[in-house]
C-alpha positions as CSV (number, residue, x, y, z in Angstrom):
1,M,27.1,6.9,43.5
2,M,29.7,5.1,41.3
3,N,32.9,4.2,43.1
4,A,35.9,6.0,41.5
5,A,37.7,2.6,41.2
6,E,34.8,0.9,39.6
7,P,35.3,0.4,35.8
8,R,32.8,2.2,33.5
9,R,30.4,-0.2,31.8
10,P,31.0,-0.3,28.1
11,R,28.2,1.0,25.9
12,A,26.3,-1.7,24.1
13,D,26.7,-1.9,20.4
14,R,23.9,-0.1,18.5
15,L,21.7,-2.4,16.5
16,S,20.3,-1.4,13.1
17,G,17.5,-2.8,11.0
18,V,18.0,-5.3,8.3
19,R,19.1,-3.7,5.0
20,G,16.1,-3.3,2.7
21,M,13.6,-3.7,5.5
22,N,12.5,-0.2,6.4
23,D,10.8,1.4,9.4
24,V,7.6,3.4,8.7
25,L,8.1,6.4,11.0
26,P,5.3,8.6,12.5
27,A,6.0,11.4,10.0
28,D,4.8,9.1,7.2
29,E,1.9,7.6,9.1
30,A,-0.6,10.2,7.7
31,L,0.3,9.2,4.1
32,W,0.0,5.5,4.8
33,R,-3.3,6.0,6.6
34,R,-4.6,8.0,3.6
35,L,-3.7,5.1,1.2
36,E,-5.1,2.5,3.5
37,E,-8.4,4.3,4.0
38,A,-8.8,4.9,0.3
39,V,-8.1,1.2,-0.4
40,A,-10.6,0.1,2.2
41,D,-13.3,2.5,0.9
42,T,-12.7,1.5,-2.8
43,M,-12.7,-2.3,-2.0
44,R,-16.0,-1.8,-0.1
45,A,-17.5,0.1,-3.0
46,Y,-16.9,-3.0,-5.2
47,G,-18.1,-5.6,-2.7
48,Y,-14.7,-7.0,-1.8
49,R,-14.1,-8.3,1.7
50,Q,-10.8,-8.4,3.5
51,I,-8.9,-11.6,4.2
52,R,-5.8,-11.9,6.4
53,T,-3.4,-14.8,5.8
54,P,-0.1,-15.7,7.6
55,I,3.2,-14.2,6.7
56,V,4.8,-17.6,6.9
57,E,3.5,-20.4,4.6
58,P,4.8,-23.9,3.6
59,T,7.6,-23.5,1.0
60,G,5.8,-26.0,-1.2
61,L,2.9,-23.6,-1.7
62,F,5.1,-21.2,-3.6
63,V,7.1,-23.9,-5.4
64,R,3.9,-25.4,-6.7
65,G,2.1,-22.1,-7.3
66,I,4.8,-19.8,-8.5
67,G,6.9,-22.3,-10.3
68,E,10.2,-24.0,-9.3
69,V,12.2,-22.4,-12.2
70,T,11.3,-18.8,-11.5
71,D,13.6,-16.1,-10.0
72,I,11.3,-15.8,-6.9
73,V,11.7,-19.4,-5.9
74,E,15.3,-19.9,-7.2
75,K,16.9,-16.8,-5.7
76,E,14.5,-14.5,-3.8
77,M,12.5,-16.4,-1.2
78,Y,13.4,-16.3,2.5
79,S,13.1,-20.0,3.2
80,F,14.1,-22.0,6.3
81,V,13.6,-25.4,8.0
82,D,11.7,-25.2,11.3
83,A,14.1,-26.6,13.9
84,L,11.2,-27.9,16.0
85,N,9.5,-30.1,13.5
86,G,11.5,-30.0,10.2
87,E,8.8,-28.2,8.2
88,H,10.0,-26.3,5.2
89,L,8.7,-22.7,5.6
90,S,9.0,-19.4,3.7
91,L,8.2,-15.8,4.2
92,R,5.5,-15.0,1.6
93,P,7.0,-13.4,-1.5
94,E,3.4,-12.6,-2.8
95,N,0.0,-13.3,-1.4
96,T,-2.2,-14.7,-4.2
97,A,-1.0,-18.2,-3.5
98,G,-1.7,-17.7,0.2
99,V,-5.2,-16.4,-0.4
100,V,-6.0,-19.3,-2.7
101,R,-4.7,-21.8,-0.1
102,A,-7.0,-20.2,2.5
103,V,-10.0,-20.4,0.1
104,I,-9.4,-24.1,-0.6
105,E,-8.6,-24.9,3.1
106,H,-11.8,-23.2,4.4
107,N,-14.0,-24.2,1.4
108,L,-15.0,-20.6,0.8
109,L,-16.2,-21.2,-2.8
110,Y,-18.8,-23.6,-1.5
111,D,-21.2,-20.7,-1.2
112,G,-20.4,-19.2,-4.5
113,P,-17.8,-16.8,-6.0
114,Q,-15.8,-14.6,-3.7
115,R,-14.4,-11.1,-3.9
116,L,-11.5,-10.8,-1.5
117,W,-8.8,-8.3,-0.8
118,Y,-5.7,-8.2,1.3
119,A,-2.9,-5.8,2.5
120,G,0.4,-6.5,4.2
121,P,4.1,-7.1,4.0
122,M,5.9,-9.4,1.5
123,F,9.5,-10.6,1.4
124,R,12.0,-11.1,-1.3
125,H,15.8,-11.5,-0.9
126,E,17.0,-9.2,-3.6
127,R,19.4,-6.3,-3.9
128,P,17.6,-3.3,-2.3
129,Q,17.2,-0.2,-4.5
130,R,14.8,2.7,-4.7
131,G,11.3,1.4,-4.9
132,R,12.4,-2.2,-4.4
133,Y,12.9,-3.6,-0.9
134,R,13.4,-6.9,0.8
135,Q,10.3,-6.3,2.9
136,F,7.7,-4.5,0.9
137,H,4.0,-4.0,1.1
138,Q,1.3,-5.0,-1.3
139,V,-2.5,-4.4,-1.6
140,G,-4.3,-7.0,-3.7
141,A,-7.8,-8.0,-4.8
142,E,-8.8,-11.5,-5.9
143,A,-12.1,-12.3,-7.7
144,L,-12.5,-16.1,-7.4
145,G,-15.1,-18.2,-9.2
146,F,-15.7,-15.6,-12.0
147,A,-14.9,-16.9,-15.5
148,G,-15.7,-14.0,-17.9
149,P,-13.9,-10.9,-19.0
150,D,-16.4,-8.9,-17.0
151,A,-14.5,-9.8,-13.8
152,D,-11.2,-8.8,-15.5
153,A,-12.7,-5.4,-16.5
154,E,-14.0,-4.9,-13.0
155,V,-10.7,-5.3,-11.2
156,I,-9.1,-2.9,-13.7
157,L,-11.8,-0.3,-13.1
158,L,-11.3,-0.8,-9.4
159,C,-7.7,0.2,-9.8
160,Q,-8.7,3.3,-11.8
161,R,-11.1,4.3,-9.1
162,L,-8.4,4.0,-6.5
163,W,-6.1,6.2,-8.5
164,D,-8.9,8.8,-8.7
165,E,-9.6,8.6,-5.0
166,L,-5.9,9.2,-4.3
167,G,-5.6,12.0,-6.9
168,I,-3.0,10.1,-8.8
169,T,-2.7,11.0,-12.5
170,G,-0.4,10.0,-15.4
171,V,-0.8,6.3,-14.7
172,R,-1.0,4.3,-18.0
173,L,-2.8,1.0,-18.4
174,E,-1.2,-1.8,-20.6
175,I,-3.0,-5.1,-21.3
176,N,-2.3,-8.3,-23.2
177,S,-3.5,-11.9,-23.4
178,L,-1.5,-14.9,-22.5
179,G,-4.0,-17.3,-24.0
180,Q,-4.4,-20.8,-22.6
181,L,-1.8,-23.4,-21.8
182,P,-1.7,-25.2,-25.2
183,E,-1.4,-21.9,-27.0
184,R,1.4,-20.8,-24.6
185,R,3.2,-24.1,-25.2
186,A,3.1,-23.6,-29.0
187,H,4.4,-20.1,-28.5
188,R,7.1,-21.3,-26.1
189,E,8.4,-23.8,-28.6
190,A,8.5,-21.0,-31.2
191,L,10.4,-18.8,-28.8
192,I,12.9,-21.5,-28.1
193,A,13.5,-22.1,-31.7
194,W,13.9,-18.4,-32.4
195,F,16.4,-17.8,-29.6
196,E,18.3,-21.0,-30.4
197,A,18.7,-19.7,-34.0
198,H,20.2,-16.5,-32.5
199,R,22.0,-18.1,-29.6
200,E,25.1,-16.0,-30.1
201,Q,23.2,-12.9,-29.2
202,L,21.9,-14.2,-25.9
203,D,23.4,-13.1,-22.6
204,A,24.1,-15.5,-19.7
205,D,20.7,-14.9,-18.1
206,A,18.9,-15.6,-21.3
207,L,20.9,-18.8,-21.9
208,R,20.0,-19.9,-18.4
209,R,16.3,-19.3,-19.1
210,L,16.2,-20.5,-22.6
211,H,14.7,-24.0,-21.9
212,S,13.3,-23.4,-18.4
213,N,11.4,-20.2,-18.8
214,P,11.9,-18.6,-22.3
215,L,9.0,-16.2,-21.8
216,R,11.1,-14.3,-19.3
217,I,13.7,-13.5,-21.9
218,L,11.2,-11.1,-23.4
219,D,11.6,-9.0,-20.2
220,T,15.3,-8.5,-20.7
221,K,16.7,-5.0,-20.0
222,N,19.9,-5.8,-22.0
223,P,20.1,-3.1,-24.7
224,A,22.0,-5.5,-27.0
225,M,19.1,-7.9,-27.0
226,Q,16.2,-5.5,-27.6
227,E,16.1,-5.9,-31.4
228,L,16.2,-9.7,-31.1
229,V,13.3,-9.6,-28.6
230,E,11.3,-7.2,-30.7
231,N,11.4,-9.5,-33.7
232,A,10.7,-12.7,-31.7
233,P,7.4,-14.5,-32.3
234,Q,4.4,-12.9,-30.6
235,L,1.9,-14.8,-28.5
236,S,-1.0,-13.1,-30.2
237,G,-0.3,-15.2,-33.3
238,F,-0.9,-18.4,-31.4
239,L,-4.2,-17.5,-29.7
240,G,-7.2,-19.6,-30.4
241,E,-10.7,-18.3,-31.1
242,A,-11.9,-18.4,-27.5
243,S,-8.9,-16.6,-26.2
244,R,-9.2,-13.9,-28.8
245,A,-12.9,-13.5,-28.0
246,H,-12.2,-13.1,-24.3
247,F,-9.5,-10.4,-25.0
248,T,-11.7,-8.6,-27.5
249,R,-14.6,-8.5,-25.0
250,L,-12.3,-7.1,-22.3
251,Q,-11.3,-4.3,-24.6
252,E,-14.9,-3.5,-25.5
253,L,-15.8,-3.3,-21.8
254,L,-12.9,-0.9,-21.1
255,H,-13.8,1.2,-24.1
256,S,-17.4,1.4,-22.8
257,Q,-16.1,3.1,-19.6
258,N,-13.8,5.4,-21.5
259,L,-10.8,3.9,-19.9
260,P,-7.7,4.3,-22.3
261,F,-5.2,1.5,-22.6
262,R,-2.4,0.2,-24.8
263,I,-2.0,-3.4,-25.9
264,N,1.5,-4.4,-25.1
265,P,2.3,-7.7,-26.9
266,R,5.5,-8.1,-24.7
267,L,3.6,-7.9,-21.4
268,V,4.2,-11.3,-19.8
269,R,4.2,-12.8,-16.3
270,G,6.9,-14.4,-14.3
271,L,4.4,-16.5,-12.4
272,D,3.4,-19.8,-14.0
273,Y,-0.3,-19.6,-13.0
274,Y,-1.4,-16.7,-15.2
275,N,-3.6,-17.2,-18.3
276,L,-5.7,-15.1,-20.6
277,S,-5.9,-11.4,-19.6
278,V,-2.8,-9.7,-18.0
279,F,-2.4,-6.0,-17.2
280,E,-0.1,-3.5,-15.7
281,W,-0.4,0.1,-14.5
282,V,2.8,2.0,-15.3
283,A,3.9,5.4,-14.0
284,D,6.9,7.6,-14.5
285,I,8.8,7.8,-11.2
286,D,12.0,9.9,-11.2
287,G,12.1,9.7,-15.0
288,T,11.8,5.9,-15.1
289,A,8.7,4.0,-16.2
290,L,7.9,1.6,-13.3
291,T,5.0,-0.8,-12.8
292,I,3.0,0.2,-9.8
293,C,0.3,-2.5,-10.1
294,G,0.0,-5.7,-12.1
295,G,-2.5,-8.5,-12.4
296,G,-4.6,-10.7,-14.6
297,R,-6.4,-14.0,-14.8
298,Y,-5.0,-17.2,-13.1
299,D,-7.6,-19.9,-13.8
300,P,-5.2,-22.9,-13.3
301,L,-4.0,-21.9,-9.8
302,I,-6.8,-23.3,-7.6
303,G,-6.5,-26.7,-9.2
304,M,-2.7,-26.6,-9.0
305,L,-3.0,-26.0,-5.2
306,G,-5.3,-29.0,-4.7
307,G,-8.7,-27.3,-5.0
308,K,-11.6,-28.0,-7.4
309,D,-10.9,-26.2,-10.7
310,A,-12.3,-22.7,-10.6
311,P,-11.5,-19.5,-12.5
312,A,-10.0,-16.4,-10.8
313,C,-8.4,-13.1,-11.5
314,G,-6.9,-10.3,-9.5
315,F,-4.1,-7.8,-9.0
316,A,-1.5,-6.6,-6.6
317,L,-0.1,-3.1,-6.2
318,G,3.2,-2.0,-4.7
319,V,2.4,0.2,-1.7
320,E,5.8,1.9,-1.5
321,R,5.7,2.9,-5.2
322,V,2.2,4.3,-4.9
323,L,3.3,6.3,-1.8
324,G,6.2,7.6,-3.9
325,L,3.7,8.9,-6.5
326,L,1.7,10.6,-3.7
327,R,4.8,12.2,-2.3
328,A,5.8,13.4,-5.7
329,G,2.4,15.0,-6.4
330,E,2.0,16.5,-2.9
331,P,5.4,17.1,-1.2
332,D,3.6,18.0,2.0
333,A,1.2,15.0,1.9
334,A,3.1,13.1,4.6
335,S,2.7,15.9,7.2
336,G,-0.3,15.8,9.3
337,A,-1.6,17.2,12.6
338,Q,-0.9,15.0,15.6
339,C,-4.1,16.2,17.3
340,D,-6.8,18.8,17.4
341,V,-6.1,20.2,20.8
342,Y,-3.0,20.4,23.0
343,I,-3.5,20.9,26.7
344,V,-1.0,23.1,28.5
345,H,-1.1,23.1,32.3
346,H,0.6,24.3,35.5
347,G,1.9,20.9,36.6
348,D,0.7,19.0,39.7
349,A,-1.6,21.8,40.9
350,T,-3.7,21.5,37.8
351,L,-2.9,17.9,36.6
352,E,-6.2,16.3,37.7
353,A,-8.2,19.0,36.0
354,A,-6.1,18.7,32.9
355,F,-6.8,14.9,32.8
356,G,-10.5,15.6,33.2
357,V,-10.6,18.2,30.4
358,A,-8.6,15.9,28.1
359,E,-11.0,13.0,28.7
360,R,-14.1,15.2,28.1
361,L,-12.7,16.4,24.8
362,R,-11.8,12.9,23.7
363,S,-15.3,11.7,24.6
364,A,-16.7,14.4,22.4
365,G,-14.6,13.1,19.4
366,L,-11.6,15.4,19.4
367,D,-8.0,14.2,19.3
368,V,-6.1,15.5,22.3
369,V,-2.5,15.5,23.5
370,L,-2.1,16.2,27.2
371,H,1.4,17.6,28.0
372,C,3.3,15.2,30.2
373,G,6.7,15.5,31.8
374,G,6.6,19.0,33.2
375,G,8.3,22.1,31.8
376,S,7.6,25.8,31.5
377,F,4.6,27.2,29.7
378,K,7.1,28.4,27.0
379,S,8.4,24.9,26.4
380,Q,4.9,23.5,26.5
381,F,3.7,25.9,23.8
382,R,6.7,24.9,21.6
383,R,5.4,21.3,21.9
384,A,1.9,22.4,21.2
385,D,2.9,24.3,18.0
386,A,5.0,21.3,16.8
387,S,2.0,19.0,17.3
388,G,0.0,20.7,14.6
389,A,-2.9,21.2,16.9
390,R,-5.3,24.0,16.0
391,F,-6.0,25.0,19.6
392,A,-4.2,25.0,22.9
393,V,-6.3,24.7,26.1
394,I,-4.4,26.4,29.0
395,I,-5.2,25.4,32.5
396,G,-3.6,27.7,35.1
397,V,-4.0,27.7,38.9
398,D,-5.7,31.1,39.1
399,E,-8.0,30.4,36.1
400,L,-9.0,27.0,37.6
401,A,-9.9,28.7,40.9
402,R,-12.4,30.8,38.9
403,G,-13.8,27.8,37.1
404,E,-12.2,28.8,33.8
405,V,-9.6,27.7,31.3
406,S,-8.1,29.6,28.3
407,V,-8.3,28.7,24.6
408,K,-5.5,29.8,22.3
409,W,-5.8,29.7,18.5
410,L,-2.5,28.2,17.3
411,R,-3.4,28.3,13.6
412,A,-6.5,29.7,12.1
413,D,-7.5,31.1,8.7
414,R,-9.9,33.9,9.6
415,E,-11.4,35.9,12.4
416,P,-14.2,34.0,14.3
417,T,-17.6,35.6,13.7
418,Q,-19.6,37.3,16.3
419,A,-22.9,35.9,17.6
420,D,-24.8,38.0,15.1
421,G,-22.8,36.5,12.2
422,S,-20.7,39.6,11.5
423,A,-16.9,39.5,11.4
424,G,-15.1,40.0,14.6
425,A,-13.2,43.2,15.2
426,G,-9.5,43.5,14.5
427,A,-7.2,41.9,12.1
428,A,-7.2,38.3,10.9
429,V,-6.6,35.7,13.6
430,T,-3.0,34.9,14.6
431,A,-1.5,32.6,17.1
432,T,-1.8,35.5,19.7
433,R,-5.6,35.2,19.9
434,Q,-6.7,33.8,23.3
435,E,-9.9,33.9,25.3
436,S,-11.2,32.7,28.6
437,V,-13.9,30.0,28.7
438,A,-15.9,28.6,31.5
439,L,-14.6,25.1,32.3
440,A,-18.1,23.6,31.9
441,A,-18.4,25.1,28.4
442,I,-15.0,24.1,27.0
443,V,-16.3,21.4,24.7
444,D,-19.0,23.6,23.1
445,R,-16.6,26.5,22.7
446,L,-14.0,24.4,20.9
447,F,-16.6,22.9,18.5
448,D,-17.9,26.5,17.8
449,A,-14.3,27.6,17.1
450,I,-13.8,24.7,14.8
451,G,-17.0,25.5,12.9
452,E,-16.0,29.2,12.6
453,N,-12.7,28.4,11.0
454,D,-13.8,25.5,8.7
């Protein structure tokens, strides 16, 4: 007991998470799992194998791969110097460079082309806003060692199949071609000349990018610059014969699969390693058109990171934005039952039996929550109902002495049928239906009840 003269210990300050880095709470777990399972199934259907790379990579990997004069490297990376050995390290802002680093380091292309996919958190130090966070999650696919437009078409079709699996509609595909480096250089010089001739119309951000990365000026959201950007030289006018043929064949393959798309001549990439095909999937979220997935071909990257030159293409989708679409289409999608069965019991007198029943049901493949922490039957049933379980198994002292337990239907759609297949007497099932079952037969009875109500 505290001495009256003893001072009260001050309460510790409450700590909060980092702004823009969000917790995924149990209420959302069902929605996340649905997306993750759909991704894994779709990737498997196309022959893609999962690769897991570290969250922390050498800073030089992103400087070399993404480009030193990009917003990501200049302003958005979480970078630090390891105090133990002086290494310059960064939290990954994207994962294509990390996957390619792993492919080179472990010589994965030695045995031929690779289809790989990944999922996990990425980090960018930018102002948090709806759908854009400092820690965010991406799913991506990389087809390495494939040179033709057939691989480009395949990763696009993979995305469409994933939308279909998730029941997402209203997503629009936009495509473009960035051509090859000499073509982009010629276009770059034409852009610089164009914007220099209209320098008085450029905002501060465009002036900063004018000679370092003029292509990004085309992405401006400044309304005052839209007409200037619309009239700027288009890359399509600088494409050579091979680049045009690649892009034409991609369009033919998409048409052959009845996949609609729009050619967007202003679709560009902020990452230096893209070439030829680029694409984005765009959806309307809260009245705003947002990109939920983007990708394309990045043939130069493997050589840029020290590997033997090899072609590659891929994509990355924003998990939080896709989850936003799922929530908008199905407001109740995040809710999910915690278990199939909730076990209510009479405390210590029945606890061993309750553990035994729970383990038997789990061994049979059911998800079971065993009530812990004591409490009255009334409070236990409140917990059982809140769990979303279809059934409660009730273990009382008297029933246990007779070798029985009770099963209560917490939520059911219709009356269980009789043994002869006819409907049971009485009204439709409600939460009041309850029956006694021999302890030895509890597993079979629950599976029968599940079958009756499915």
